[in-house]
N, C-alpha and C positions, 0 to 999 in steps of 0.2 A: 916371782915365778912359782915358788913353792906354795905361796898363799893361793895363787890362781888354781894350782892343781887340786888343793883341798876343796876349794869352792866348787869346782866341776864335779868332784866325787860326791859332794853333799847333794847337789841338784839331782844327779843321776840316781842316787839312793832314794830320794824323795819320790821320783817317778816310779821306781820299781815298787816302792811300798804302796803307793796309791793303786797300782795295777793289781796288787795282791789283796786289796781290801775286800772283805767278805760282804756280799749283798744280803742284808738281813730282811729284804722284802718290805721295806718301809714305804708302801704305796697305798693310795685309796682308789678302788675300782667301783664305778657306778653302773648298775644294771640298765641296759637300754630298753626302751618301751617297744615291745614287739607287737606287730599287728596280726591279728587272725581274721580271715574273711569267711563269710558264709552266705548262702542264698543265691549264688551265681548259677546261671544256666550251664548245664554240662553238655548239651547237644547243640548242633549248629542251629542258629536262629535265622529265620527268613523274614524279610520285610519289603513291602512295596514302597518305592520312593514316591513322596508326595501323596501317599495314601495312608500308610500305617503309622501308628504311634508305638515306639519302643518303650516298654515298661519293665524295669528291674528294681526289686526291693531287697537289697543285700543287707548283711549285718557286718559290723566291724567291732572288734574288741581289742583293746590294748592290754598288754601284760601288766602295765602300771596304771595307765589312765583309764582303763576299763572302757565303758561306753560313752564317756564324756566327749562329745564331738567338738567342744570348744578348744580342744587341744590340737585340732587338725585343720588343714586346708584341703578341700576335696575338689577334684576335677575329673570329668569324664572325657575320654578321648577315643576316637576311632582311628586305627592305624591300618593302612592298606597292607594286605598280606603279601602281595607280590607287585613289585614295581611302583608305579604312581598313577594317580588319576587326576586329570586336569592340572598336571605338573605339581601335585601335592601328594605327600605320603601320610600326613596326619591332619585330622579334622577335630577341632574342639566342639564338644556337644553341649556341656553344661558345667557350671562351676559352683562349688561350695554347697552342694546338695547331695545327700546320700541316696535318696530314691530317684532313679532316673525315669523321667517321663519326657521322651524326645519325639517330636513329630519328624519323621525321617525325611530329610532333604539331602542325604548323602548321594553322590553319584553312584551309578551301578558298579558294584565291585564286591570282593570279599574282604572283610575286615576282621581285626581283633579289637573288640571294644574293652578299654581298660578303665577301671576306677583307680585314680592315683590319690594316695593319702599321704600328705606331707605333715610330719610331726613339727609343730611350730617351735618346740623347745630345742630339739636336736637337729632340725632341718633335714632329717632322713626321710626319704620318700619310699613308700611301699605301694605295690600295685597288684591287682588281680583282674583277669579278663575272661571274655567268652567270645566265640566265633559268631560272626554275623554275615549273612549274604544279602546284599541289597540288590533288588532287581525291579523290573517294571512288569506289570501285567502284560505289557506290549513288547517285552524284550525279545521274545522268540515264540514262534508258533505259526498257525495257519491263518493267513490273511484271506478273507472271503469278500470279493468284490461282487456286488449285485446291483441290479437295475430296479429302482422303485419308481414306477410311473415315468420312466425316461431319465431319472436322475441317479447320481452316484450314491451308493451306501457302502461303508466298509465296516466289517465285523472281524473279530479275531478269536480263534481258539488258542488260548495261551497255554504253552507248555513250560512256562518259566518256573512253575511251582510243582509240588509233588503230585497234585491232582489238576487235571485240565479245568480251565475256567473260560467261559465265553465272555469276551468284552464286547458289549453291544453298541452298535451305532456310534462308532468312534468320531465320525464327522457330523454329529448332530448339530453342533453349533459352529461348524466350520464353513467357509465359503465353498469348500469342495462339495458340499451337499447340494449345491446349486449348479454343479457341472452337469451338462447334458451328454447323454450317449456314452456310458462307460464301455470301454473296449477290452482293456487288459491291464494287468499289473506286470511290470517288468522288474525282475530282481535277479541279481547275480552276486554271488559271494566273491569278494575281491581279496586276492592274496595280500595286497598292500593296504587294506583298509585300516584306518586308525581305530583302535579299540574295538575292532570287529564290527564297525558301523557300516555294513554293506548297503549299497544304495537300493532304493525302491522307487519306481516311477509309476505314476498313474497316467494311463493313456485314454483319452476320450475323443468324442467327435469334435470337441472344441480345442483340443491341443493336449500337451503333455506337461507334467510338472514333477519335479523330484520332491519326495516327501521327507519330512524331518526324520532323521534316523531313529529317534527314540519314541516319539508319540505319533508319527505320521501326519503331523499338522502341516498347514499351508504357510508358505512365505512367498510373496510375489517375486522376490529375487531368485527363487528356485524354479521359475518357469523355464522350460527347456530352451526357449529362444536365446537365453543368456549363455548357452553353451555353444552357440554358433558364431563363427566369424562374420558371416553375412546371413541374415535371417530373411527367408521368403515368407511373406505374410499368408501365402496360399498353401503353405506346407503344413500338413497335419500328420504327425507320426502315427503309424499303424502298428509298428513292431520295433522293439529295441532289444539288443542283445549285447552281452559282454563276455569275454572269456577270462578264465582265472589266471592263466600263466603269463599272458603277454600284456594284459591291461589294454586289449583292443576293445573298442566300442563301436557299435553300428546302430544306425537309426534310419529306418525307411518309412516312406509315406507313399501315397498313390502316385505322386509326381516327383519323387526324389530319393536318392540314396546318399547317405553321408557316413563318413568313418573318421576315427581318430585313434591315435596311439598315444595314450597318456604318459608313456615313458619318454617319448621324443617330442611330440607336438603339443604337449600340455593338455589343457582341458577344453580345447576348442575344436568343434567339428569344422572341417575344411570345405572345399568346393563341392558342388553338386556333381555326382558321379554317374548318373544313369544315362550315359551316352557312350557308345563305343567309339574308338578311334576311327576316323574316316567317315563317321556318320554325322549328319547335320541336326537330327532331331533327337530330343530327349524321349525316352520310352517310359511307359507306365510300369509301375512296380507292384507286385503281389505283396500282400501283408504278411510276409514270412521271411525269416533269415535262416537258411539251412546251414547248420554246423554240427559237428560231432558233439554228442552229449558228454563225451569224456572231457572233464574240466582241465586235464593236464595236457591236452593236445597243444603242441608248440607250433605257432604260426599256422593255425588250422585252415583247412579249406573253408571258404565262405561262399555259399551258393544262394542265388536269388532267381526269381522268375520274371521275365519281361512279358507283361500282359499285352503290350502293343504288338509286338512281333511274335509272340507265343514261342518263347525259347528260353532255355537255361542260360544264365550268365554267371560269371565268377569274379570275385574280387581279386585284384592283383595283390601280390604279396607285400607290396609297399603301401597298400591302402590308398593309392593315388588315382586309380582308374578301374574300370570294369572291362572284362574281356569275355570272349567265348571260351568255354572250358577247353583246355589244351589236351586233356586226356583223349585217347582214341575213341571214335564213335563205333565201337566194336559191335554193339547190340542194338543201338537205337540212335537216331540223330538228335542233336541238342535243339535243333529247330523243330519242335514237335508239332506245331500247328494246332495245339489243343489249349483249352481254357484251364486256368488254374483253379484247383479245388482246395488242396491241403499240402502242407510240408512240415516235417519234423525231423529232428536229429535223435539218434539212439546210441546205445553202447554196442550194437552188433558189429562184428568184424573190426573192433577197435574204434568204431565210429562210423555209422552208416546213416545217410540221409534218405528218407522215404518221401516221395512226392506222389500225390494223386492228381491226375489231370482228366478232363472230360473232352471227348471228341465232338464233332458237330452233329453226330448221330445220337448224342446223349450217353454214350458208353464211357465208363470210367476205366482208367489205366493206371497201373502202379509202376513207378520208376525207382530203382534202387541205385544209389551211388555211394561207394565207399570213400569216406573222407578221412585223410590221414594228416600227418604233420607236414609242415613246409608246403602247404597248398596242394598236397597230393590228392588226386581224384581219379577214380576208376569206376567203370560201369559194372554192375552185378547182373550177370546173365539170368540167374534164377529169379530175380526180383523185377524183371521187366515182363509184364503180362496184363492182359485184359482182365478186369475184375468182374467176371460173370457170376455174380453172387446176388442173393435176394435183396431187392430194394436199395442197393448201394447208390443208385442215382437220386434217391430221395433223402439221403442222409444229410443231417444238419450239424453233426459233430463227429470228430474222429480222434483216435489215439492209437499209437503203436507201442507195444510193450517194450521197455528198454532193453531186455535181454532175450525174451522169448519171441519167436516169430509169429506173433498174434496181432492182427489188426482188429480194432473195435470201432464200430460206428453206430450211431443212434438214429432211429427213425420213430418219431412220436414218443411213445412210452416204452419202446423196446430197445435193447442193446443187442447188436449182432456181434458175433466173434468169428473171425476168419483166420484159419491156419495158412499162412503164406507158403509154408513148405509142402504140406500135403494137399492143399486145395480144399479141405473140408471147411464147412461153415455151419453155423447154428445160431438160433436165438439163445442168448446167454441166460441160463437159469441161475437165479440168485436165491440163496438161503437167507431169509430175514432173521432178525434177532429172536423172533418168537418161534423159529423153527420151520415156518412155512417156506416152501420152495415155489417161487413165482417166475413166470417167463415175461412179465411186463410190470411196470410200475403203475398200478391202477390209479386213474385220476390225475396223473402227472404227465408233464411234457419234459423230456430231457433237453437241457439247454447247453450242457458242456460235458466233455469227456477229456481227461488228460492224465498223464503220469508226471509226477514232480520228481525229476532227477536231482539228487543232492550233490552239491559241490564239495562241501566240507566233510561229508561222509561221517566216519567215526569221530571226527573232531567236533562235529555238531552235537549240541545237547538237545534233548535228553539222550542218554545212551540207547543205542538200538534204533534211533530214528532213521538211520540210513535204510532200514528195511521198508520204510514207507514208500520208497520210490518204486517198489514193485506192486503197489496196490493201485487199482484203477479208481480215480476220483470221478464221481458222477454228480453233476449239478442238475437240479430240476426245479420245476415250479408246478403248483397245482393248476390243473387245466381250467377250473372255474376261477373266475376273477373276483370272488366274493371277499377276498382279503388280500391286502397289498404285500403281506409278508408270508407268502406261501412257498417260499424257496427252501430247498433242502440240499444238503451235501451228504453223500454217502461215500465211504471208502471201502472198496471191495478187495478181499483176498482173492487172487486169481490162481487157480490150480494149474499145475504144469500139464495135466492131461485134459484133452478136449472132451472127455467123457464125464468129468466132475463138474459140479456146480460152483459158482463163485459164492462167497459168503460175506456178510456185512461185518466189517471190522469196527467202523465208527459210523455214527449217524447223528447229524446235527440239523436243526431246523430253525425257522424264525428269521429268514432272510428274504430279500427280494428275488427277482429272477437271477439265478446264479450265472455270472459272466466269467469269472476267473477265480481260481484258488491257487495260492502260492505259499510255500513254506518259507518264512523269513528265517534265514540261518544266521548264526552267530559263531564266532570263533570261541 
């Protein structure tokens, strides 16, 4: 027992002695090879996908290995700055090369491009990067549909880069260039669109097709007939609309009205709707869909015009039938007995639909209907009147300002302006880029007038583009047919006063006869 006690005391003493042993610093420390980078871009770089080559010539220097690249493994990577693209966050660009020369095939997004340098001796990886925005010349901007000897042509004024660039003849080698009778482009920004790829449709005398969201190319499977549960071979769409908040979709043609709710009924248009309950015959349909221009209207009123019975008709809130408008006929009957001329939605009164009709005596009449949420509709007394103004019966194009009570219409080479509130009218004077003030576009025939109301507003790029919705877009062509590309697009600043002239904000030429102009928005 006594021997055991001494043994335990000896062990405990040895432990205490080792714990008090003085560390004399008897270690060997090796300096690590530290990498220094140079020659990287310091500003945001821009590149067009499938067009540009990205070139970077950096320098690297090791604190020990200096410039000897045999000590390293090199790799270039692009990392998505926010979220993912095509379900990926990282894309390998090139390996084991210092100077980057990469033909850009990255999807459209913002990236940080890194050079990764792995030391083969220590296995430590160093990196340095720069910011890159990959876009397409056709990512966002003004789409211009024109008619060249009866066939379709598409051009685009791109706003994807710091300076505008016109992308010419996008369909030069596409089957779409052989489509006859261009009518319109249908585009609506969609709250639920994947990666901001909002749909664009081409409408022609031969039918309608949904365009590829990135390059507006053609695919047979995108023909609009594949969006219908039952397709009528005689149906040709003349107008298509969608609303932002509800994902409601509408498609009308001369002999049909169709609707779908993509949140409930999926992607298929249902039954033909241009027949009222209790009636046996389908009625003809005007090429227009009247809705508030306010994109955030919830379950908005949807108004159309029956060309057979000459009356207004309204879409039921469940999108399953048409009906006579239920709002009181306080100022005018919905059975007008007049021929259809024009219909458009605006931002007035939270959303007002203006319609121009012509009576059997050839006189034009204006109808105003306030369109609200939950299919609310009411007549506007002040906006029901005969349009006793110069040459209105000869007009071939119309537009109503989104927020000012101005009606514009074109006759030949002149634009007329009518103040709906005061009743004053005039030929619109225009100040050209060279300072001249003109009251007509000499040697030209005006083919289109419109205002392009933005859906995404300040969320749309470039910044300030929402102001474009207040500029009048004028499409024209040269009166002489000596050249096939005599079309022109002007965008006019419109003064709030009827005593001031309009002025040219933008002026583009080199198109066919201008049929439609639409701004393709992106989130």
